[in-house]
C-alpha positions as CSV (number, residue, x, y, z in Angstrom):
1,M,62.0,0.3,-4.4
2,K,61.3,-3.4,-3.5
3,N,58.1,-2.4,-1.4
4,L,57.0,-0.2,-4.5
5,W,57.1,-2.9,-7.0
6,S,55.4,-5.4,-4.4
7,A,52.6,-2.6,-4.0
8,C,52.3,-2.1,-7.8
9,A,51.9,-5.9,-8.4
10,A,49.5,-6.3,-5.6
11,S,47.3,-3.4,-7.5
12,V,47.6,-5.1,-11.0
13,A,46.7,-8.3,-9.5
14,A,43.4,-7.1,-7.5
15,A,42.6,-5.0,-10.9
16,L,42.7,-8.3,-12.8
17,L,40.7,-9.9,-10.0
18,M,38.1,-7.4,-10.2
19,A,37.9,-7.3,-13.8
20,G,37.5,-11.1,-14.0
21,C,34.4,-10.6,-11.5
22,A,32.7,-8.2,-13.9
23,A,29.2,-8.9,-15.1
24,P,29.3,-10.3,-18.8
25,A,28.6,-8.2,-21.8
26,A,24.7,-8.1,-22.5
27,T,24.0,-10.4,-25.2
28,P,21.9,-8.5,-28.2
29,G,18.1,-9.5,-28.0
30,A,18.3,-10.6,-24.5
31,T,15.5,-9.4,-22.1
32,T,16.3,-8.8,-18.5
33,T,13.4,-8.5,-16.1
34,V,13.6,-6.6,-12.7
35,T,10.9,-6.7,-10.3
36,A,10.6,-3.8,-8.1
37,T,8.4,-3.5,-5.2
38,P,5.8,-0.5,-5.2
39,L,6.2,2.6,-2.8
40,P,3.8,2.5,-0.1
41,S,0.9,5.1,-0.4
42,I,0.9,7.5,2.2
43,L,-2.4,8.9,3.6
44,V,-2.2,12.3,5.1
45,F,-4.9,12.1,7.7
46,D,-7.2,15.1,8.4
47,P,-9.8,14.6,11.0
48,Q,-12.0,17.2,9.2
49,T,-12.5,15.3,6.2
50,S,-11.7,11.6,7.4
51,G,-15.1,10.4,7.1
52,R,-15.3,11.6,3.3
53,I,-12.2,9.6,2.6
54,L,-13.2,6.4,4.2
55,A,-16.3,6.7,2.6
56,E,-14.5,7.0,-0.7
57,R,-12.5,4.1,-0.2
58,I,-15.1,1.8,0.9
59,K,-17.3,2.6,-2.2
60,A,-14.1,2.3,-4.5
61,R,-13.4,-1.0,-3.0
62,A,-17.0,-2.5,-2.4
63,K,-17.5,-5.7,-4.5
64,P,-20.8,-7.5,-3.6
65,K,-20.6,-11.1,-3.7
66,D,-24.0,-11.0,-5.7
67,P,-23.9,-9.4,-8.9
68,G,-27.3,-8.0,-8.8
69,V,-26.2,-5.7,-5.6
70,T,-25.7,-2.1,-6.0
71,I,-24.0,0.1,-3.5
72,S,-24.2,3.8,-3.5
73,E,-24.1,7.0,-1.5
74,V,-21.5,6.0,1.3
75,E,-21.3,8.3,4.0
76,C,-19.1,7.9,7.2
77,K,-18.7,10.5,10.3
78,N,-15.5,12.0,10.8
79,F,-13.2,10.7,13.4
80,P,-10.2,12.1,15.2
81,D,-7.5,9.1,14.9
82,I,-7.0,6.4,12.8
83,K,-5.6,3.7,15.4
84,V,-6.3,-0.2,16.1
85,N,-9.7,-0.4,17.9
86,T,-11.0,2.4,17.2
87,H,-14.1,2.9,14.8
88,T,-16.4,5.1,13.2
89,D,-20.3,4.7,11.9
90,C,-21.0,4.7,8.4
91,Q,-24.2,4.5,6.2
92,M,-24.8,3.5,2.6
93,V,-27.6,2.6,0.3
94,V,-27.5,-1.0,-0.9
95,N,-30.2,-2.2,-3.1
96,G,-31.9,1.2,-2.7
97,V,-32.1,0.7,1.3
98,K,-30.1,2.9,3.6
99,R,-28.1,0.7,5.9
100,G,-25.8,1.3,8.8
101,Y,-22.1,0.1,9.1
102,R,-19.3,0.5,11.7
103,A,-15.7,0.7,10.2
104,T,-13.4,-1.1,13.1
105,F,-9.8,-0.3,12.3
106,T,-7.9,-3.7,12.9
107,E,-4.6,-5.2,12.7
108,R,-2.5,-2.0,12.0
109,D,-3.1,1.6,11.5
110,G,-5.4,2.7,8.5
111,H,-6.7,-1.4,7.7
112,Y,-10.5,-1.6,9.0
113,E,-13.4,-4.1,8.6
114,I,-17.0,-3.3,8.1
115,K,-19.8,-4.8,9.9
116,A,-23.5,-4.3,9.7
117,Q,-25.1,-1.9,12.4
118,D,-28.1,-0.1,13.1
119,L,-28.5,3.3,11.2
120,T,-27.0,6.1,13.6
121,W,-28.2,9.1,12.1
């Protein structure tokens, strides 16, 4: 019986300790801000459409330093793999002139840098 009373006393003490650690009640009118990290976007890679997808991304992210520069008609060849140090050729029209570029995937899969090159097609 003594062990039963000791166990009951221990449970009551534990319950009181836990209740004492509970979060305080919310204050009316108080604002709580929670910052959540956005989920990473997942790109499903398809070699048959890879060039079109890359061209769309380049065109959407192209931000010329000179406000008078216009970029249009971005095209990239389809390629079989998006791995570090692989590349594909692209073309785009910059201020009415067709130019060639090479997209080289760097640092980690899916990230790339664009460098000028001669037109390839």
